[in-house]
C-alpha positions as CSV (number, residue, x, y, z in Angstrom):
1,M,-72.7,-122.9,-21.8
2,T,-69.6,-125.0,-22.2
3,A,-69.7,-128.4,-20.4
4,K,-67.8,-128.4,-17.3
5,H,-64.9,-131.0,-17.2
6,I,-64.7,-132.7,-13.8
7,L,-62.0,-134.9,-12.6
8,I,-63.1,-137.7,-10.2
9,V,-60.4,-138.8,-7.9
10,G,-61.3,-142.3,-6.5
11,S,-63.6,-144.5,-8.5
12,G,-65.2,-146.7,-5.7
13,S,-68.7,-146.3,-4.6
14,V,-68.9,-142.7,-3.9
15,G,-66.7,-141.6,-6.8
16,R,-68.9,-143.6,-9.2
17,R,-71.9,-142.0,-7.8
18,H,-70.4,-138.4,-8.2
19,A,-69.4,-139.2,-11.7
20,R,-72.9,-140.4,-12.6
21,N,-74.5,-137.3,-11.1
22,F,-72.1,-134.8,-12.7
23,A,-72.6,-136.7,-16.0
24,A,-76.2,-136.5,-15.8
25,D,-76.0,-132.8,-15.5
26,G,-74.1,-132.5,-18.7
27,C,-70.5,-132.6,-17.4
28,R,-67.4,-134.2,-19.0
29,I,-65.8,-136.7,-16.8
30,S,-62.3,-138.0,-16.4
31,A,-61.1,-140.0,-13.4
32,V,-58.2,-141.2,-11.2
33,D,-57.7,-144.5,-9.5
34,P,-54.8,-146.8,-8.9
35,R,-57.0,-149.8,-9.5
36,T,-57.7,-150.4,-13.1
37,D,-60.5,-152.6,-12.4
38,R,-62.4,-149.8,-10.6
39,L,-61.8,-147.5,-13.7
40,R,-63.3,-150.3,-15.9
41,E,-66.4,-150.4,-13.8
42,L,-66.7,-146.7,-13.9
43,A,-66.5,-146.8,-17.5
44,K,-69.5,-148.8,-17.7
45,D,-71.6,-146.3,-16.0
46,V,-70.6,-143.1,-17.6
47,A,-68.5,-141.9,-20.7
48,V,-65.1,-141.4,-19.2
49,E,-62.8,-139.2,-21.6
50,T,-59.5,-140.1,-19.9
51,C,-58.4,-142.4,-17.0
52,F,-55.2,-141.9,-14.9
53,D,-53.7,-143.8,-12.0
54,S,-52.5,-140.8,-10.1
55,I,-53.8,-137.4,-9.6
56,E,-50.4,-135.8,-10.4
57,E,-50.5,-137.5,-13.8
58,A,-54.1,-136.3,-14.2
59,L,-53.3,-132.8,-13.4
60,H,-50.2,-132.7,-15.6
61,V,-52.0,-133.9,-18.7
62,T,-55.5,-132.4,-18.2
63,G,-55.1,-129.6,-15.6
64,K,-55.6,-126.7,-18.0
65,T,-58.9,-128.2,-19.2
66,L,-60.3,-129.1,-15.9
67,D,-63.1,-126.9,-14.1
68,G,-63.3,-128.8,-10.9
69,V,-62.0,-131.8,-9.1
70,V,-64.0,-134.2,-6.7
71,V,-62.0,-136.0,-4.1
72,G,-63.6,-139.2,-3.1
73,S,-60.5,-141.3,-2.0
74,P,-59.6,-142.7,1.3
75,P,-59.3,-140.0,3.9
76,K,-55.5,-140.4,4.5
77,V,-54.7,-138.9,1.0
78,H,-57.5,-136.2,1.0
79,V,-55.2,-133.1,2.0
80,A,-52.5,-134.0,-0.4
81,Q,-54.8,-134.5,-3.4
82,C,-56.8,-131.3,-2.6
83,E,-53.6,-129.2,-2.2
84,A,-52.4,-130.6,-5.6
85,A,-55.6,-129.3,-7.3
86,M,-55.7,-126.0,-5.5
87,A,-52.2,-125.3,-6.5
88,M,-53.4,-125.2,-10.0
89,G,-56.4,-123.0,-9.1
90,I,-59.1,-125.8,-9.5
91,P,-61.9,-125.8,-7.1
92,V,-62.5,-128.9,-5.2
93,L,-65.6,-131.0,-3.9
94,L,-64.0,-133.0,-1.1
95,E,-65.8,-135.9,0.4
96,K,-65.9,-136.1,4.3
97,P,-63.9,-136.2,6.7
98,V,-61.4,-133.5,5.7
99,S,-58.6,-135.6,7.1
100,P,-57.9,-138.5,9.4
101,D,-56.7,-135.8,11.9
102,L,-56.9,-132.2,13.1
103,A,-53.3,-131.2,12.0
104,G,-54.3,-132.3,8.4
105,A,-57.5,-130.6,8.3
106,E,-55.9,-127.2,9.8
107,R,-53.2,-127.5,7.1
108,L,-55.8,-127.8,4.2
109,A,-57.8,-124.9,5.7
110,A,-54.8,-122.7,5.5
111,A,-54.2,-123.7,1.9
112,V,-57.7,-122.7,1.1
113,A,-57.2,-119.2,2.8
114,K,-53.9,-118.7,1.1
115,T,-54.9,-119.8,-2.5
116,K,-58.5,-118.5,-2.2
117,V,-59.5,-121.7,-4.3
118,P,-63.1,-122.7,-3.2
119,L,-63.6,-125.9,-1.5
120,L,-67.0,-127.5,-0.9
121,L,-67.1,-130.1,1.7
122,G,-69.5,-133.0,1.3
123,Y,-71.2,-133.8,4.7
124,T,-74.1,-134.7,2.4
125,W,-76.7,-135.0,5.2
126,R,-76.8,-131.2,5.3
127,W,-78.6,-131.3,2.0
128,W,-81.3,-133.8,3.3
129,P,-84.6,-132.0,3.1
130,A,-86.2,-133.6,6.4
131,L,-83.1,-132.5,8.4
132,A,-83.5,-129.0,7.1
133,D,-87.1,-129.1,8.1
134,V,-86.0,-130.2,11.7
135,R,-83.5,-127.5,11.8
136,R,-86.3,-125.0,11.2
137,H,-88.4,-126.6,13.8
138,L,-85.6,-126.0,16.2
139,E,-85.2,-122.4,15.2
140,K,-88.8,-121.8,15.8
141,N,-88.5,-123.4,19.2
142,T,-91.3,-125.9,18.4
143,I,-90.6,-128.2,21.5
144,G,-89.4,-125.6,23.8
145,T,-86.0,-125.5,25.4
146,L,-83.8,-128.4,24.3
147,R,-82.5,-130.7,27.1
148,H,-81.1,-134.0,25.4
149,V,-80.5,-135.1,21.9
150,R,-79.6,-138.5,20.8
151,F,-78.0,-139.7,17.5
152,V,-78.0,-143.2,16.4
153,M,-76.1,-144.7,13.5
154,S,-76.1,-148.5,13.4
155,A,-75.2,-150.4,10.3
156,H,-73.3,-153.6,9.7
157,L,-70.3,-153.1,7.7
158,A,-70.7,-156.3,5.6
159,D,-73.9,-155.0,4.3
160,W,-72.4,-151.7,3.0
161,H,-70.8,-152.9,-0.3
162,P,-72.2,-156.2,-0.8
163,W,-70.2,-156.6,-4.1
164,E,-66.9,-156.8,-2.2
165,R,-65.3,-158.3,0.9
166,Y,-65.6,-155.8,3.7
167,Q,-62.2,-156.7,4.9
168,D,-61.0,-155.1,1.5
169,F,-63.0,-151.9,2.0
170,F,-60.8,-148.9,3.4
171,M,-63.5,-148.7,6.2
172,A,-61.7,-151.8,7.5
173,S,-58.4,-150.0,7.9
174,A,-57.4,-147.6,10.5
175,E,-54.3,-146.8,8.4
176,Q,-56.4,-145.8,5.4
177,G,-58.8,-143.5,7.6
178,G,-61.7,-146.1,8.1
179,G,-63.7,-146.7,11.2
180,A,-66.9,-145.4,12.8
181,L,-65.6,-142.3,14.3
182,L,-64.2,-140.9,11.2
183,D,-66.6,-142.1,8.6
184,E,-69.6,-141.4,10.4
185,S,-68.6,-138.0,11.5
186,H,-71.6,-136.9,9.5
187,W,-73.4,-137.1,12.7
188,V,-70.9,-135.0,14.5
189,D,-71.2,-132.6,11.8
190,L,-75.1,-132.4,12.2
191,A,-74.7,-131.8,16.0
192,L,-72.4,-128.9,15.0
193,W,-75.0,-127.8,12.3
194,F,-77.7,-127.7,14.8
195,F,-76.0,-126.7,17.9
196,G,-72.5,-125.3,17.3
197,M,-69.4,-126.2,19.2
198,P,-70.0,-128.0,22.5
199,E,-68.1,-127.0,25.6
200,Q,-67.0,-130.5,26.7
201,V,-66.5,-134.0,25.0
202,S,-66.4,-137.5,26.7
203,A,-66.1,-140.7,24.4
204,R,-65.3,-144.3,24.1
205,V,-63.9,-145.1,20.6
206,E,-63.4,-148.9,20.4
207,K,-63.3,-152.2,18.5
208,I,-65.8,-154.4,20.3
209,S,-67.3,-156.6,17.7
210,D,-66.0,-159.7,15.7
211,L,-65.5,-157.9,12.5
212,E,-62.3,-158.6,10.9
213,I,-61.0,-155.0,10.7
214,D,-58.4,-152.9,12.6
215,S,-60.5,-149.7,12.8
216,D,-62.9,-148.7,15.5
217,D,-66.5,-150.1,15.2
218,N,-68.2,-148.6,18.2
219,V,-68.3,-145.0,19.4
220,D,-70.3,-143.6,22.4
221,M,-69.9,-139.8,22.7
222,L,-71.4,-137.2,24.9
223,L,-71.2,-133.5,23.9
224,V,-71.9,-130.8,26.8
225,Y,-73.0,-127.5,26.0
226,P,-72.9,-124.4,28.4
227,N,-76.8,-123.9,28.2
228,G,-77.6,-127.3,29.9
229,L,-78.0,-129.2,26.5
230,R,-76.7,-132.7,26.3
231,V,-76.0,-134.5,23.1
232,S,-75.1,-138.3,22.9
233,L,-74.0,-139.9,19.9
234,H,-73.9,-143.8,19.2
235,L,-72.1,-145.0,16.1
236,D,-71.5,-148.5,15.3
237,L,-70.5,-150.7,12.3
238,Y,-72.1,-153.9,13.6
239,G,-75.7,-153.5,14.1
240,R,-78.6,-155.1,12.2
241,P,-81.0,-154.0,11.3
242,H,-79.7,-150.6,10.3
243,E,-80.8,-147.6,12.2
244,R,-80.4,-144.0,11.6
245,S,-82.4,-141.8,13.8
246,I,-82.2,-138.5,15.9
247,R,-84.3,-137.9,18.9
248,F,-84.6,-134.2,20.2
249,S,-86.1,-133.9,23.7
250,G,-87.3,-130.5,24.8
251,E,-89.4,-129.1,27.7
252,H,-92.6,-129.1,25.6
253,G,-92.1,-132.1,23.5
254,T,-90.0,-134.2,21.4
255,I,-89.1,-134.4,17.6
256,L,-88.0,-137.7,16.2
257,W,-86.2,-137.8,13.0
258,E,-85.7,-140.8,10.7
259,P,-84.5,-140.5,7.1
260,N,-87.9,-140.0,5.5
261,R,-90.1,-139.3,8.7
262,V,-90.3,-136.5,11.1
263,A,-92.6,-137.1,14.2
264,I,-93.3,-134.3,16.8
265,G,-95.1,-135.2,20.0
266,H,-96.2,-132.9,22.8
267,A,-98.5,-134.5,25.2
268,G,-97.5,-137.3,27.4
269,E,-100.0,-139.8,25.7
270,G,-101.3,-137.8,23.0
271,P,-100.9,-138.3,19.2
272,W,-97.7,-137.5,17.3
273,T,-97.9,-135.2,14.2
274,E,-96.0,-136.9,11.5
275,T,-94.5,-135.8,8.1
276,K,-93.4,-138.5,5.6
277,Y,-91.0,-137.8,2.8
278,D,-89.9,-139.7,-0.4
279,H,-86.3,-138.9,-1.0
280,Q,-83.6,-141.2,-2.1
281,R,-80.2,-141.3,-0.9
282,N,-78.7,-140.3,-4.2
283,D,-80.9,-136.9,-3.8
284,M,-78.5,-135.3,-1.5
285,F,-75.4,-136.3,-3.6
286,V,-77.3,-134.6,-6.5
287,A,-78.0,-131.4,-4.4
288,V,-74.2,-131.3,-3.6
289,A,-73.1,-131.8,-7.2
290,R,-75.4,-128.8,-8.2
291,E,-74.0,-126.6,-5.5
292,F,-70.5,-127.4,-6.7
293,I,-71.5,-126.5,-10.3
294,E,-72.8,-123.1,-9.0
295,V,-69.3,-122.7,-7.2
296,L,-67.5,-123.4,-10.4
297,Q,-69.8,-120.8,-12.1
298,G,-68.4,-118.1,-9.4
299,K,-70.9,-118.5,-6.7
300,P,-69.7,-118.9,-3.0
301,V,-69.7,-122.0,-1.2
302,R,-72.9,-122.0,1.0
303,T,-73.6,-125.3,2.8
304,C,-70.5,-126.8,4.2
305,T,-67.0,-125.1,4.4
306,I,-63.5,-126.3,5.3
307,G,-63.8,-124.4,8.5
308,E,-66.8,-126.5,9.5
309,G,-64.9,-129.5,8.5
310,V,-61.9,-128.4,10.8
311,D,-64.5,-127.9,13.7
312,V,-65.6,-131.6,13.2
313,L,-62.1,-132.8,13.5
314,R,-61.6,-130.7,16.8
315,V,-64.5,-132.7,18.2
316,L,-63.2,-136.1,16.9
317,E,-59.7,-135.3,18.2
318,A,-61.3,-134.6,21.7
319,A,-63.2,-137.9,21.4
320,R,-59.9,-139.8,21.0
321,R,-58.1,-138.0,23.7
322,S,-61.0,-138.5,26.0
323,H,-61.0,-142.3,25.3
324,K,-57.1,-142.4,25.6
325,S,-57.1,-140.4,29.0
326,G,-60.5,-141.6,30.4
327,T,-61.4,-138.1,31.2
328,V,-63.6,-135.1,29.9
329,V,-62.0,-133.0,27.4
330,S,-62.7,-129.2,27.4
331,L,-63.1,-127.5,24.0
332,R,-63.1,-124.0,25.3
333,R,-61.2,-121.6,23.0
């Protein structure tokens, strides 16, 4: 089988990760980044066939040889870059979020529908085995009727990329599409993956820390479901030590998820049943890359679609509206 030729758009942290994973699976790699220093760093990790400073130049020169495009650039340029690739019939793996706003996400969904070009969306925690196991427990009603679920993602921004100033990271810039709400929309996506669209959203989306950024660093959100379920999400960019956890409270027990641990408790003071895992963060990116290679071979997108990404932006827009108005926002269609 001929090696797939993949164009990596954006050679920052996630772009380098994707490049390494696709190269390890035997793919040929070309890359786009306006920063030559980042392209040089990428070339130290993998054999890069050709480098470009714009996706337009890359598609003009190599478009006919490309099998797929991976868009790992700042969110503000996601839609335009995806549209450029799809106009040439090239399938896309898009890092989340789809766009900084709902209008952009809907525009890209319309382009996918019109061109019929596949787009796989990289809300990568959907590929995390321990979360898939939790989802199966919920489907089996292991802890009875759910009443409340609490998501927590707390991680100090200065610790994310220790090799660069956090002030220079796109996450520090609201204009680039940074901030807790957009970047950590992973957790909103997981809420929708578990429970579907909520009926109402209320939220605070704020900058409350001393971080030198102009994007939001604190989000507190409540999703209300018509069956009585309440889902709260706390996302911040200032917490130490870092925490990622989800607590599912049902009428007959509780499920606690942490990245490599799932614990289930039923009795008030009784023991918890615990399952431990040994997965590395890169494992879910490898799984995403392998699904994308299957898409390039003609298989359908399975795990995360553009429509699901649009639904995330519907919730994020409702959260912004709620914060601005100080009201509960309805999502009834």
